[in-house]
C-alpha positions in Angstrom: 0.0 -0.2 0.2 0.5 3.9 -0.4 0.1 5.4 3.0 0.4 9.1 3.4 0.6 10.3 7.0 0.1 13.6 8.3 2.0 14.8 11.3 1.2 18.7 11.1 3.9 19.5 14.1 5.1 16.5 15.0 8.1 16.1 12.6 9.4 12.5 13.2 13.1 14.1 12.2 12.7 16.5 15.5 14.6 16.1 18.6 12.4 14.9 21.6 11.8 16.6 24.6 10.8 20.2 23.6 7.7 21.4 24.3 5.8 20.2 21.4 8.2 17.6 20.6 7.3 14.2 22.3 5.6 10.9 22.1 3.5 11.6 18.9 7.1 12.5 17.0 8.2 9.0 18.4 4.8 7.4 17.2 4.3 8.4 13.8 8.4 7.6 13.3 8.0 4.4 14.5 5.0 3.6 12.9 6.1 4.7 9.7 9.4 2.4 9.8 7.5 -0.4 11.0 4.5 -0.2 8.1 7.8 0.0 5.4 9.3 -3.1 7.0 5.6 -4.6 6.2 6.4 -3.7 2.5 4.2 -0.5 2.4 5.2 2.9 0.8 5.0 5.7 3.5 5.6 9.7 3.4 4.9 11.7 6.2 3.8 15.1 5.7 4.8 17.8 8.4 5.2 21.8 8.5 8.7 22.8 7.4 9.8 24.5 10.8 13.2 25.4 9.5 14.4 27.1 6.5 17.3 24.8 5.6 14.9 21.6 5.5 15.2 19.6 2.4 11.6 19.1 1.0 11.7 15.5 1.3 14.3 13.4 3.1 14.5 10.0 2.9 14.8 8.3 6.2 17.4 5.3 7.3 14.2 3.3 8.2 13.0 4.0 4.4 10.1 6.2 4.7 9.9 9.9 3.3 9.6 13.0 5.1 7.4 15.9 3.1 7.9 19.6 4.2 5.1 21.5 3.4 5.8 25.3 3.6 2.8 27.2 5.8 3.3 30.1 8.0 6.8 31.2 8.8 9.8 28.4 8.4 10.6 28.4 12.1 9.2 26.7 15.4 5.5 27.6 15.7 3.8 25.9 19.2 1.0 23.8 17.9 -1.7 25.7 19.5 -0.9 28.6 17.3 -0.7 26.9 13.9 -4.4 26.3 13.2 -4.5 29.4 11.0 -1.8 27.7 8.5 -4.1 24.7 8.0 -5.4 26.0 5.0 -2.0 26.3 3.2 -0.8 23.0 4.7 -4.0 22.0 3.1 -3.4 23.2 -0.2 0.4 21.5 0.3 -1.2 18.2 0.8 -3.7 18.6 -2.2 -0.9 19.0 -4.8 1.1 16.1 -3.2 -1.6 13.8 -3.4 -2.6 15.2 -7.0 1.5 14.3 -8.2 1.3 10.7 -6.3 -1.8 8.4 -5.8 -1.8 7.1 -1.9 -4.2 4.3 -1.0 -5.0 5.8 2.4 -4.3 9.2 4.5 -3.5 8.8 8.2 -3.6 12.2 10.2 -2.3 12.5 13.4 -3.7 15.1 15.8 -6.7 17.1 15.0 -5.3 19.9 13.2 -3.9 17.2 10.8 -7.2 15.8 10.3 -8.4 19.4 8.8 -6.0 19.2 6.7 -6.0 15.6 5.5 -10.3 15.8 4.9 -9.7 19.4 3.4 -7.1 17.9 0.6 -8.8 14.6 0.2 -12.0 16.3 -0.5 -10.4 18.6 -2.8 -8.8 16.2 -4.9 -12.4 14.0 -5.2 -14.3 17.3 -6.0 -12.0 17.8 -8.9 -12.2 14.1 -10.1 -9.5 12.5 -8.5 -9.8 9.5 -6.3 -11.5 9.6 -3.0 -8.9 8.0 -0.7 -9.9 7.1 3.0 -9.0 9.1 5.8 -7.7 7.3 9.1 -7.6 10.0 12.4 -5.9 9.1 15.4 -6.4 12.2 17.9 -3.3 11.5 20.1 -5.1 14.1 22.7 -8.4 15.3 22.9 -9.6 18.9 23.6 -12.6 18.0 25.5 -10.1 16.3 27.8 -7.5 18.6 27.7 -10.1 21.5 28.9 -11.4 19.5 31.5 -8.1 19.3 33.1 -6.6 22.6 32.4 -9.6 24.8 32.4 -8.4 28.1 31.9 -4.8 27.2 31.5 -5.9 25.2 28.4 -4.1 27.1 25.4 -6.1 24.9 22.4 -7.8 27.9 19.8 -11.4 28.1 21.0 -12.7 25.9 18.1 -11.0 22.9 18.7 -13.8 21.1 20.4 -16.4 22.0 17.7 -13.6 20.6 15.0 -12.7 17.4 16.4 -16.5 17.0 16.7 -16.5 17.5 12.8 -13.6 15.0 12.6 -15.5 12.7 14.2 -18.3 12.8 11.3 -15.8 13.6 8.2 -13.2 10.9 8.6 -13.5 7.0 8.1 -12.5 5.6 10.5 -10.4 6.9 14.2 -7.7 4.9 15.9 -7.8 5.6 19.2 -4.7 4.5 21.4 -6.7 3.4 24.7 -9.8 2.1 25.6 -10.7 4.9 28.0 -10.0 7.2 24.1 -13.1 5.5 22.8 -15.8 6.6 25.4 -14.2 9.9 25.1 -15.0 9.8 21.7 -18.4 8.5 21.6 -19.2 11.7 23.8 -18.3 13.9 20.7 -20.7 12.2 18.3 -18.4 9.1 16.8 -20.4 5.6 16.4 -18.3 2.8 18.0 -18.6 1.1 14.5 -16.0 3.8 13.2 -13.5 3.2 16.2 -10.9 0.5 16.5 -8.1 0.6 19.4 -4.4 0.3 18.1 -2.0 1.4 21.1 1.3 3.3 20.7 4.6 0.4 20.8 7.8 0.6 22.0 11.0 -0.7 20.2 11.9 -4.0 22.2 15.5 -4.1 20.7 16.3 -0.7 21.4 14.8 -0.9 24.9 15.4 -3.9 26.4 17.1 -4.7 29.9 20.4 -5.4 28.9 22.7 -2.9 27.7 24.9 0.5 28.3 23.4 1.9 31.5 24.1 5.8 32.0 26.3 7.1 35.3 24.2 7.3 38.2 24.9 8.3 41.8 25.4 5.4 44.6 21.9 6.7 46.1 18.6 5.0 44.5 17.6 7.0 41.5 14.0 7.4 40.4 13.6 8.7 36.7 11.1 11.0 35.4 11.4 11.9 31.6 9.2 13.8 29.4 8.6 17.1 28.4 8.7 19.7 31.3 5.2 21.0 30.7 2.8 21.2 34.0 0.4 18.5 33.3 2.8 16.0 33.1 2.8 16.0 37.1 6.8 16.5 37.6 6.0 18.7 40.5 3.9 16.1 42.4 7.1 13.9 41.9 9.2 16.4 43.6 6.8 16.5 46.0 6.8 12.7 46.9 10.6 13.1 47.5 10.3 14.1 51.4 8.8 10.3 51.5 11.5 8.6 50.3 14.8 9.9 51.9 18.0 9.0 50.5 16.8 8.6 47.3 17.8 10.6 44.0 15.2 12.1 41.4 16.6 12.8 38.1 14.4 14.6 35.5 15.0 14.1 32.1 13.6 16.7 29.3 12.9 20.2 28.4 15.6 22.4 26.9 19.3 21.7 26.7 21.1 21.6 30.2 22.6 24.6 29.8 19.5 26.2 29.3 17.5 25.3 31.6 17.9 28.4 33.8 15.9 30.0 31.1 13.0 28.0 31.1 10.0 28.8 32.9 8.9 25.5 34.0 12.6 24.2 34.7 13.0 27.4 37.3 9.5 26.6 38.4 10.5 22.8 39.4 13.8 24.3 40.9 12.2 26.7 42.9 9.6 24.2 44.2 12.2 21.6 45.1 14.4 24.4 47.2 11.1 25.3 49.1 10.8 21.6 49.9 14.6 21.1 51.2 15.1 18.4 48.5 16.9 20.7 45.8 20.2 18.7 46.4 18.2 15.3 45.8 16.7 16.6 42.2 18.5 16.8 38.8 17.2 18.1 36.1 19.3 16.8 32.7 17.5 18.8 30.5 16.5 17.4 26.7 18.1 13.4 26.3 18.8 12.5 22.7 16.7 9.8 21.9 19.6 7.5 21.5 20.8 7.8 25.1 17.1 7.1 26.1 17.5 3.4 27.2 20.5 3.8 28.8 19.0 6.3 31.0 16.2 3.9 31.8 18.3 1.2 32.6 19.7 3.6 35.2 17.1 4.0 37.1 15.3 1.9 40.1 12.1 3.5 39.5 10.7 5.2 36.5 8.0 7.3 37.3 5.1 8.9 35.3 2.4 10.7 36.8 0.8 13.4 34.3 -2.7 14.6 35.0 -4.3 13.0 32.3 -2.7 10.9 29.6 -4.0 10.0 25.9 -1.5 7.2 26.3 2.0 7.9 27.3 5.0 6.1 25.7 7.5 6.4 28.5 6.1 3.7 30.9 5.9 1.3 27.8 10.0 2.1 27.1 10.7 1.4 31.1 8.7 -1.6 31.2 10.6 -2.9 27.9 14.0 -2.3 29.8 12.6 -4.1 32.9 12.0 -1.0 35.4 9.2 -0.9 37.8 6.6 1.8 36.9 4.9 4.2 39.2 2.0 5.9 37.0 -1.2 7.7 37.5 -4.5 5.8 36.6 -5.4 8.1 34.0 -6.0 7.5 30.3 -3.8 5.2 27.8 -1.8 4.7 31.5 -4.8 2.3 32.9 -4.2 0.0 30.1 -0.5 -0.2 29.6 0.4 -0.2 33.2 -0.8 -3.3 35.1 -1.1 -2.7 38.7 0.9 -5.2 41.0 2.0 -6.6 38.1 4.2 -4.4 36.0 3.9 -1.5 38.4 2.0 0.8 40.7 -0.8 2.9 39.7 -1.8 6.1 41.8 -4.4 8.9 41.9 -2.9 11.4 39.7 -2.1 15.1 41.5 -1.6 13.1 44.7 2.5 13.5 46.2 1.6 11.1 49.1 0.3 8.6 47.0 2.9 8.8 45.0 5.6 8.8 48.1 3.9 5.9 49.7 4.5 4.0 46.0 8.1 4.8 45.8 8.3 4.1 49.1 7.2 0.8 49.2 9.6 -0.5 46.0 12.4 0.8 47.0 11.9 -0.7 50.9 11.0 -4.4 48.9 13.9 -5.2 46.0 12.4 -8.6 44.9 9.4 -6.7 44.3 11.0 -4.7 42.1 12.4 -7.1 39.8 8.9 -8.8 39.6 7.3 -6.1 38.4 10.4 -5.1 35.8 10.1 -9.1 34.9 6.6 -8.7 34.5 6.5 -5.5 32.5 8.9 -6.9 30.0 6.9 -9.8 29.8 4.0 -7.6 28.7 5.3 -5.4 26.1 6.6 -8.3 24.1 3.1 -9.6 24.3 1.2 -6.5 23.5 3.3 -4.0 22.2 6.1 -4.3 20.0 5.5 -2.0 16.7 5.4 -5.0 14.5 1.7 -5.9 16.4 0.7 -2.2 16.2 1.6 -1.8 12.4 -0.3 -5.0 11.6 -3.3 -3.8 13.5 -3.1 -0.3 11.7 -2.6 -2.3 8.1 -6.1 -4.2 9.0 -7.9 -1.1 9.5 -6.0 0.4 6.1 -7.1 -2.7 4.4 -10.6 -2.6 5.2 -11.2 0.6 4.4 -9.4 0.2 1.2 -11.3 -2.9 0.0 -14.7 -0.7 1.2 -14.1 1.9 -1.1 -13.1 -0.4 -4.3 -16.0 -2.2 -3.5 -18.2 0.8 -3.7 -16.6 2.0 -6.7 -16.0 -0.7 -8.7 -12.3 0.2 -9.4 -8.9 -1.9 -8.9 -5.6 -0.8 -7.8 
């Protein structure tokens, strides 16, 4: 099959750890690579955010990245990209006219707007009507519920997501909780499939290089430095585990942490709690350095206020590390409480501290949970499994289209 992916802000070539560069970038890159391994041709369409980017880049994994020009060739926060959707749609329309694709898979709601507009324009001008698959990665309705006045999404986001539920051919949800949220937006259950995110079990494994670490027990938090990720709650849990170190990876480069507002805020919280000497902000970590960093941890903690999926817990489980995670969204699917980690209530420093205390006091339990996590990942979350399930959705949609039009490809 010829598969077009649209990922307007999450370029699979981007460095991970910035404000808008995280799990979606990893997901798009890994899914594209796994689909190529299954014999498909994949092109990822994303917005040009640097002037020196080539229009088309062939990656080492065999998929192409096509940069569409829309707005300034510079980084723009994703919540400010909506005005550039029409330009992105025009660029994608031209690409779809120049090269035929069997299916378009949009990642994130604005990518869905781009994809549906382009596919509709091509069909209206006599071209093929290509099915559109949507993966939201995060829903505006959920974000508004948790962030309230701090939600920086464009005002019409929820309305547009509701429209997408009507306009796209199928939605791939990343967890079972999301299906219920989509139903509230009007999506029929028949138009949804649950296909989780995945993990590279060759790169993320218990064996391998280990990052340098102090002698004290290490608790690791890794991800974007944004408030909803709950890193402050982990810092507030540190008085419950005296003698342990908390390493926080993510955000800007280490040398720029002193000017990053969220990093400064977290450092201030640690100082006021008297745990600053046991909290280390590492800054951005290169993708290839993540597995050694995970292996250096005794416990990996991921306690966001809400989380559509959450790749870091999977990567930690793949490395055989026990996980403390908040019982929200996709984490309730991936982390099996008592078997691969411990689930706690979100925004509850005392619960986090209690879970950390329990694990650090029981090394045998840590080993058992780590082994359970690795086994669960191998059974359910390898990227080849994810690609196979995604492919099944694509094939069903293309078969339906062919039977409707009576054409062959």
